[in-house]
ZANUKE-330405 format. One record per residue: residue in one letter; x, y, z of N, C-alpha, C, O in turn. Coordinates in steps of 0.05 Angstrom, whole numbers, padded with zeros to 5 digits, always signed. Layout:
N
aXYZXYZXYZXYZ...
END
This chain:
227
m-00675+00008+00195-00650-00006+00201-00627+00013+00203-00624+00031+00185a-00611+00012+00224-00589+00030+00228-00567+00024+00208-00561+00000+00202l-00555+00045+00198-00533+00042+00179-00507+00039+00193-00499+00056+00209n-00492+00018+00187-00466+00014+00199-00445+00020+00177-00443+00007+00157y-00430+00041+00182-00410+00050+00163-00387+00031+00159-00372+00033+00140f-00383+00013+00178-00361-00006+00176-00368-00032+00162-00351-00049+00159d-00393-00034+00153-00401-00058+00138-00386-00061+00111-00383-00083+00101q-00378-00038+00100-00364-00039+00074-00337-00052+00076-00326-00061+00056f-00326-00055+00101-00300-00067+00104-00302-00096+00112-00282-00109+00117s-00326-00107+00113-00330-00135+00120-00332-00151+00094-00350-00147+00078p-00314-00170+00089-00315-00186+00065-00340-00203+00064-00346-00218+00083s-00355-00200+00043-00380-00215+00040-00376-00239+00022-00355-00242+00010e-00397-00255+00019-00396-00279+00002-00419-00279-00018-00440-00267-00013y-00414-00292-00040-00435-00295-00061-00433-00324-00071-00413-00332-00082l-00455-00338-00067-00456-00367-00074-00434-00383-00060-00423-00401-00071g-00429-00375-00035-00409-00389-00019-00380-00381-00026-00362-00393-00014i-00376-00362-00044-00349-00355-00052-00342-00328-00039-00357-00308-00044p-00321-00326-00023-00314-00300-00012-00306-00280-00034-00290-00287-00051l-00318-00257-00033-00313-00237-00054-00286-00225-00053-00277-00211-00071i-00271-00230-00031-00244-00220-00029-00226-00235-00049-00205-00224-00058i-00233-00259-00057-00217-00275-00076-00217-00262-00104-00196-00257-00115p-00241-00257-00116-00240-00243-00142-00229-00215-00140-00217-00205-00159a-00232-00202-00117-00221-00175-00114-00190-00176-00115-00178-00157-00125l-00178-00197-00105-00149-00200-00106-00139-00209-00133-00117-00204-00141i-00156-00224-00148-00148-00235-00174-00152-00215-00196-00138-00216-00216f-00173-00198-00194-00180-00181-00216-00158-00163-00227-00156-00159-00251p-00141-00151-00209-00119-00135-00220-00100-00150-00239-00089-00138-00257h-00097-00176-00234-00080-00192-00252-00093-00194-00280-00079-00196-00300i-00119-00194-00281-00133-00198-00306-00132-00173-00324-00128-00175-00348i-00135-00150-00311-00137-00125-00327-00109-00114-00334-00107-00096-00351f-00088-00123-00321-00062-00112-00326-00052-00123-00353-00052-00147-00359l-00043-00104-00370-00035-00111-00397-00006-00121-00397+00011-00108-00385f-00001-00143-00410+00025-00154-00412+00040-00143-00436+00029-00131-00454q+00066-00148-00436+00083-00138-00458+00075-00151-00484+00072-00176-00485s+00072-00135-00505+00064-00145-00531+00089-00154-00546+00109-00139-00546p+00088-00176-00560+00112-00184-00576+00115-00168-00602+00135-00170-00615k+00095-00152-00609+00096-00137-00634+00113-00112-00630+00116-00102-00608w+00124-00102-00653+00140-00078-00652+00123-00054-00646+00131-00036-00632l+00099-00053-00658+00082-00030-00655+00061-00036-00633+00047-00056-00635t+00060-00020-00613+00041-00024-00591+00022+00000-00590+00026+00020-00603n+00001-00004-00574-00018+00018-00572-00009+00038-00550+00011+00034-00537r-00025+00059-00547-00017+00080-00528-00018+00070-00499-00002+00079-00482l-00036+00052-00493-00038+00042-00466-00013+00026-00458-00003+00028-00436l-00004+00009-00476+00020-00006-00470+00045+00012-00469+00063+00007-00453t+00045+00033-00485+00067+00052-00484+00067+00066-00457+00088+00070-00445l+00043+00074-00447+00041+00087-00421+00050+00068-00399+00063+00076-00380q+00043+00042-00402+00051+00022-00382+00081+00019-00381+00093+00018-00360q+00094+00019-00404+00123+00017-00405+00136+00041-00393+00156+00039-00379w+00125+00065-00399+00136+00090-00388+00134+00090-00357+00153+00097-00343y+00111+00081-00347+00107+00080-00318+00127+00061-00305+00138+00067-00284t+00131+00037-00318+00149+00017-00306+00177+00028-00306+00191+00024-00286m+00186+00041-00327+00213+00052-00328+00217+00074-00307+00237+00075-00293k+00198+00092-00305+00200+00114-00286+00200+00104-00257+00216+00113-00241a+00182+00086-00251+00180+00075-00224+00206+00060-00216+00216+00062-00194t+00216+00044-00235+00240+00029-00230+00264+00048-00225+00280+00044-00207y+00266+00069-00241+00288+00088-00238+00286+00103-00211+00306+00105-00197n+00263+00112-00204+00260+00128-00180+00264+00111-00155+00275+00121-00135l+00256+00086-00155+00258+00069-00131+00285+00056-00128+00295+00053-00106f+00297+00049-00150+00321+00032-00149+00347+00046-00157+00368+00034-00156n+00345+00071-00165+00369+00086-00171+00388+00089-00147+00412+00087-00151p+00378+00095-00122+00396+00097-00100+00408+00071-00091+00428+00071-00076l+00397+00048-00099+00406+00022-00089+00431+00013-00103+00437+00021-00126k+00446-00004-00090+00469-00017-00102+00460-00037-00123+00436-00044-00124v+00479-00048-00138+00472-00067-00159+00459-00092-00148+00443-00104-00161k+00467-00100-00123+00456-00124-00111+00425-00121-00108+00411-00141-00109g+00416-00097-00103+00387-00093-00098+00371-00092-00124+00346-00093-00122h+00384-00089-00147+00369-00086-00172+00354-00112-00180+00335-00111-00195k+00364-00135-00169+00350-00160-00176+00322-00162-00164+00306-00178-00173w+00316-00145-00145+00289-00145-00133+00271-00125-00146+00248-00121-00137a+00280-00113-00168+00263-00092-00181+00237-00104-00192+00216-00092-00189a+00239-00127-00205+00214-00138-00217+00193-00145-00196+00170-00139-00200l+00202-00156-00173+00183-00163-00152+00170-00138-00140+00146-00137-00136l+00186-00117-00133+00175-00094-00120+00159-00076-00139+00140-00064-00130i+00167-00075-00164+00151-00059-00183+00124-00073-00188+00103-00060-00191a+00124-00100-00189+00099-00115-00192+00082-00110-00167+00057-00108-00170l+00094-00109-00143+00079-00104-00119+00067-00075-00120+00044-00071-00112l+00083-00056-00129+00073-00029-00132+00049-00027-00150+00028-00014-00144t+00051-00040-00173+00029-00040-00192+00004-00054-00181-00018-00044-00184y+00009-00075-00167-00014-00091-00155-00028-00074-00134-00053-00073-00133l-00013-00060-00117-00025-00044-00096-00040-00020-00108-00062-00013-00098i-00029-00008-00128-00042+00015-00141-00069+00006-00153-00089+00020-00150l-00069-00017-00166-00094-00027-00178-00114-00034-00156-00138-00028-00159l-00106-00047-00135-00124-00054-00113-00136-00029-00100-00160-00028-00095n-00119-00009-00095-00128+00015-00081-00148+00031-00099-00168+00040-00089t-00141+00034-00124-00158+00050-00141-00184+00036-00150-00205+00049-00151l-00182+00010-00154-00207-00005-00161-00226-00006-00138-00250-00007-00142g-00216-00004-00113-00233-00004-00090-00249+00021-00086-00267+00022-00070l-00242+00042-00102-00257+00067-00100-00282+00067-00118-00299+00085-00116l-00284+00047-00135-00308+00045-00152-00332+00037-00135-00329+00023-00115p-00356+00044-00143-00380+00037-00128-00384+00006-00128-00379-00007-00148y-00395-00004-00106-00402-00032-00103-00378-00050-00107-00380-00072-00118t-00355-00041-00097-00331-00057-00098-00320-00061-00070-00328-00047-00052f-00301-00079-00067-00289-00084-00041-00259-00079-00044-00246-00087-00064t-00247-00066-00024-00219-00059-00024-00204-00078-00006-00206-00075+00019p-00189-00097-00016-00175-00116+00002-00154-00103+00019-00148-00112+00041t-00143-00080+00010-00122-00067+00025-00132-00051+00049-00117-00039+00064t-00158-00051+00054-00169-00041+00079-00169-00062+00101-00176-00056+00124q-00160-00086+00094-00158-00108+00114-00129-00109+00124-00111-00112+00108l-00126-00107+00150-00099-00108+00161-00085-00135+00156-00061-00136+00153s-00100-00156+00156-00089-00182+00151-00076-00185+00123-00055-00197+00120i-00089-00173+00103-00079-00173+00076-00053-00157+00075-00033-00166+00063n-00053-00134+00087-00029-00117+00086-00006-00129+00101+00017-00126+00092l-00012-00141+00124+00010-00154+00139+00021-00178+00124+00045-00184+00125s+00004-00192+00109+00013-00215+00094+00032-00207+00071+00047-00223+00061l+00030-00182+00063+00049-00171+00043+00073-00159+00056+00096-00162+00046a+00069-00146+00079+00092-00131+00092+00111-00150+00106+00135-00147+00104v+00101-00169+00121+00118-00186+00138+00138-00203+00121+00162-00202+00127p+00129-00217+00101+00149-00233+00085+00170-00216+00072+00194-00223+00071l+00162-00193+00061+00181-00176+00047+00201-00162+00066+00224-00160+00061w+00190-00154+00090+00208-00143+00110+00228-00164+00120+00251-00159+00124l+00217-00189+00124+00235-00211+00133+00256-00217+00112+00278-00225+00119m+00249-00213+00087+00268-00218+00065+00291-00198+00068+00314-00206+00065t+00286-00173+00074+00307-00153+00077+00325-00159+00101+00349-00156+00100v+00313-00169+00123+00329-00176+00147+00347-00200+00141+00370-00200+00149i+00336-00220+00127+00352-00244+00121+00375-00236+00102+00397-00246+00105l+00369-00218+00083+00391-00209+00065+00413-00195+00080+00436-00198+00074g+00405-00178+00100+00425-00164+00116+00442-00183+00132+00466-00180+00134m+00429-00204+00144+00445-00223+00159+00462-00240+00141+00483-00250+00150w+00455-00243+00116+00470-00260+00097+00494-00245+00086+00516-00255+00085y+00489-00220+00076+00509-00205+00063+00528-00190+00082+00552-00189+00078q+00517-00178+00103+00533-00163+00122+00523-00167+00150+00510-00149+00161p+00529-00189+00162+00519-00195+00189+00528-00176+00211+00513-00168+00228n+00554-00168+00209+00564-00150+00230+00552-00123+00230+00542-00113+00251p+00550-00109+00207+00536-00083+00207+00507-00085+00214+00496-00067+00227t+00494-00107+00206+00465-00110+00212+00461-00112+00242+00443-00100+00253l+00478-00128+00255+00475-00131+00284+00485-00106+00299+00476-00100+00321a+00503-00091+00286+00513-00066+00298+00491-00045+00300+00493-00027+00317h+00471-00046+00282+00449-00027+00283+00433-00029+00309+00419-00010+00317l+00435-00052+00322+00420-00056+00347+00433-00042+00371+00420-00039+00392l+00457-00032+00367+00471-00019+00390+00486+00005+00379+00507+00002+00366p+00476+00029+00383+00490+00053+00373+00518+00056+00385+00523+00047+00408q+00536+00067+00370+00564+00070+00379+00566+00090+00402+00552+00111+00402g+00582+00084+00422+00586+00101+00445+00565+00098+00466+00562+00116+00484t+00549+00077+00466+00528+00073+00486+00541+00067+00513+00558+00049+00514p+00533+00079+00535+00543+00072+00561+00536+00043+00568+00515+00032+00560t+00554+00030+00582+00551+00001+00588+00526-00005+00602+00513-00026+00595p+00517+00010+00622+00492+00003+00636+00467+00004+00618+00447-00010+00624l+00468+00019+00596+00445+00022+00578+00445+00002+00555+00426+00001+00540v+00466-00014+00554+00468-00033+00531+00444-00052+00530+00432-00055+00508p+00437-00067+00551+00414-00086+00548+00388-00072+00541+00373-00082+00524a+00383-00049+00553+00358-00035+00547+00357-00026+00518+00336-00028+00505l+00379-00015+00507+00379-00005+00480+00377-00027+00460+00365-00024+00439v+00389-00050+00466+00387-00073+00448+00358-00082+00446+00348-00088+00424v+00344-00082+00468+00316-00090+00468+00299-00070+00453+00282-00077+00437i+00304-00044+00457+00289-00023+00444+00294-00024+00414+00275-00022+00398e+00319-00026+00405+00325-00027+00376+00313-00052+00363+00305-00052+00340t+00313-00074+00378+00301-00099+00367+00271-00095+00364+00259-00104+00343i+00258-00083+00383+00229-00078+00381+00223-00059+00357+00205-00063+00342s+00239-00038+00355+00235-00019+00332+00240-00032+00305+00227-00025+00286l+00258-00052+00304+00262-00067+00280+00238-00085+00273+00229-00087+00250c+00228-00099+00294+00206-00117+00289+00180-00104+00285+00161-00116+00275i+00178-00078+00292+00152-00064+00289+00149-00052+00261+00128-00042+00254r+00170-00054+00245+00169-00042+00218+00147-00054+00200+00132-00039+00188p+00144-00081+00199+00122-00091+00182+00094-00083+00192+00076-00079+00177l+00091-00082+00219+00066-00073+00230+00060-00044+00222+00037-00037+00216a+00081-00027+00222+00077+00001+00214+00069+00003+00185+00052+00019+00178l+00081-00014+00168+00074-00014+00140+00045-00021+00136+00030-00008+00121g+00036-00043+00149+00009-00052+00145-00012-00033+00157-00032-00028+00145v-00006-00022+00181-00025-00004+00194-00027+00022+00179-00049+00033+00176r-00005+00032+00168-00006+00057+00153-00024+00055+00129-00041+00072+00124l-00020+00034+00113-00037+00030+00090-00066+00025+00097-00084+00037+00084t-00071+00009+00117-00099+00003+00125-00113+00028+00135-00135+00034+00128a-00099+00043+00153-00112+00067+00165-00118+00088+00145-00140+00100+00145n-00100+00094+00126-00105+00115+00107-00128+00108+00088-00145+00125+00082l-00129+00084+00079-00150+00076+00060-00177+00074+00075-00198+00082+00064t-00177+00064+00099-00202+00062+00114-00213+00089+00121-00237+00094+00118a-00196+00108+00129-00206+00135+00135-00218+00148+00110-00238+00162+00112g-00205+00145+00087-00215+00157+00063-00242+00145+00055-00260+00160+00047h-00245+00119+00057-00271+00106+00050-00293+00115+00069-00316+00120+00060l-00287+00118+00094-00307+00127+00114-00315+00156+00108-00339+00162+00110l-00296+00173+00101-00303+00201+00095-00321+00203+00071-00340+00218+00070i-00314+00187+00050-00331+00187+00026-00359+00178+00032-00378+00190+00022q-00362+00157+00048-00389+00147+00054-00404+00167+00071-00428+00171+00067l-00391+00179+00090-00405+00199+00108-00415+00223+00092-00437+00231+00095i-00398+00233+00074-00406+00257+00059-00427+00250+00038-00445+00266+00033s-00425+00227+00025-00445+00219+00006-00472+00215+00020-00493+00222+00008t-00472+00203+00044-00497+00200+00059-00509+00227+00066-00533+00231+00065a-00491+00246+00074-00501+00273+00080-00513+00287+00056-00533+00301+00058s-00501+00283+00033-00511+00295+00008-00539+00285+00001-00556+00300-00006l-00542+00258+00004-00569+00247-00002-00590+00256+00018-00613+00261+00010t-00582+00258+00043-00601+00266+00063-00610+00296+00060-00633+00303+00064l-00590+00313+00052-00596+00341+00050-00608+00349+00023-00617+00372+00019a-00609+00330+00004-00619+00337-00023-00648+00347-00023-00655+00366-00037s-00664+00335-00006-00693+00342-00005-00698+00364+00015-00720+00376+00014i-00680+00369+00033-00684+00389+00054-00672+00416+00047-00685+00437+00047m-00646+00415+00041-00631+00439+00034-00615+00434+00009-00592+00426+00010p-00626+00438-00015-00612+00432-00040-00586+00447-00043-00567+00436-00054g-00585+00472-00034-00560+00488-00037-00537+00476-00021-00515+00474-00031v-00543+00468+00004-00523+00456+00020-00515+00428+00009-00492+00420+00010a-00535+00414-00002-00529+00388-00014-00511+00391-00038-00493+00374-00043l-00514+00413-00054-00496+00417-00077-00468+00423-00068-00449+00412-00079l-00465+00439-00047-00438+00444-00036-00425+00418-00025-00402+00413-00029t-00442+00402-00012-00432+00376-00002-00423+00358-00024-00404+00343-00022t-00438+00358-00047-00431+00342-00070-00405+00351-00082-00388+00335-00090l-00400+00377-00083-00375+00387-00093-00352+00379-00075-00330+00372-00084l-00357+00380-00049-00337+00370-00030-00331+00340-00034-00309+00331-00031l-00352+00325-00040-00349+00297-00045-00332+00292-00069-00315+00274-00069l-00336+00307-00091-00319+00304-00115-00290+00311-00109-00272+00297-00118f-00286+00332-00094-00258+00339-00086-00246+00317-00069-00222+00310-00073l-00261+00306-00050-00250+00285-00033-00245+00260-00049-00226+00245-00043t-00261+00254-00070-00256+00231-00086-00229+00233-00101-00214+00214-00103v-00224+00257-00112-00199+00262-00126-00176+00259-00106-00155+00248-00112l-00180+00270-00082-00159+00268-00061-00154+00239-00053-00132+00231-00049e-00175+00224-00052-00173+00196-00044-00158+00179-00066-00144+00161-00060i-00162+00186-00091-00147+00174-00113-00117+00179-00109-00100+00161-00112a-00111+00204-00103-00083+00211-00098-00072+00196-00074-00049+00186-00074v-00088+00193-00053-00079+00178-00029-00074+00149-00036-00055+00137-00026a-00092+00137-00052-00088+00109-00060-00062+00105-00075-00048+00085-00071l-00055+00124-00093-00030+00122-00107-00006+00127-00089+00014+00112-00091i-00008+00147-00072+00015+00154-00055+00021+00132-00035+00044+00125-00030q+00000+00120-00023+00004+00100-00003+00016+00075-00014+00033+00061-00001a+00009+00068-00039+00021+00045-00052+00051+00051-00057+00068+00033-00053y+00057+00075-00065+00085+00083-00070+00101+00083-00044+00124+00074-00044v+00089+00094-00023+00103+00095+00003+00109+00067+00014+00130+00062+00025f+00090+00049+00010+00093+00021+00019+00118+00009+00007+00135-00003+00020v+00120+00012-00020+00143-00001-00034+00168+00015-00029+00190+00004-00028l+00166+00042-00027+00190+00058-00022+00203+00051+00004+00228+00049+00006l+00187+00047+00025+00199+00039+00051+00212+00011+00050+00232+00007+00062l+00200-00007+00034+00213-00033+00030+00240-00030+00016+00259-00045+00023t+00241-00012-00004+00267-00008-00017+00288+00004+00002+00311-00001+00000l+00278+00022+00020+00297+00033+00040+00307+00012+00059+00330+00012+00066y+00289-00006+00068+00298-00028+00085+00318-00045+00070+00337-00055+00081l+00313-00050+00044+00331-00066+00028+00358-00052+00025+00378-00065+00026e+00357-00026+00022+00383-00011+00019+00400-00013+00044+00424-00014+00043e+00386-00013+00068+00401-00015+00093+00416-00041+00095+00437-00043+00108n+00405-00062+00083+00415-00089+00088+00432-00101+00066+00440-00124+00067i+00437-00085+00045+00455-00096+00024+00479-00077+00020+00496-00082+00003
END
């Protein structure tokens, strides 16, 4: 039977239940909530430190109006990090390799920033569609171009996250298949390939964290533009 490397990105079912549903729910289960006790364990302390650092780095440049969105976007950052990293475990499914899932996250949040811009500062928001000093004959074309560039933002968010995670998963599967194939033929080369696989796995963990951060960072930049 021929091996199809893209089968890992096809959501499967078990007992009639799509496995993408527990994959989306599982991060909520393992995430530790704030303890009402004064003394907490090291894991909760690490979680609090991460939340404070992420909030400061993402929302420090924003005005006070944007701080009200901190809870939503930090929760999204944590959710994406858990989805991306849990998908690197064997025999798991990564929902963020699906463009539909990423677009369902990107489009509503991008639309939220556009609506906020139209609500708080309609004139500057509309002025972004036409750069100052544009010659009169180029006005219609530039308005169309700027509108397209504005509407393509959520697509860029979703495609960036999908492409990076998909490429990493494919590379891991290709190199692991090569290691297994070469183990009985050329053990020395198989050992080198296994070391490359370990390095790539560490790199893919970093990519999973960075892509989640970039996704939320771009949303905060869009929010900063519109408030």
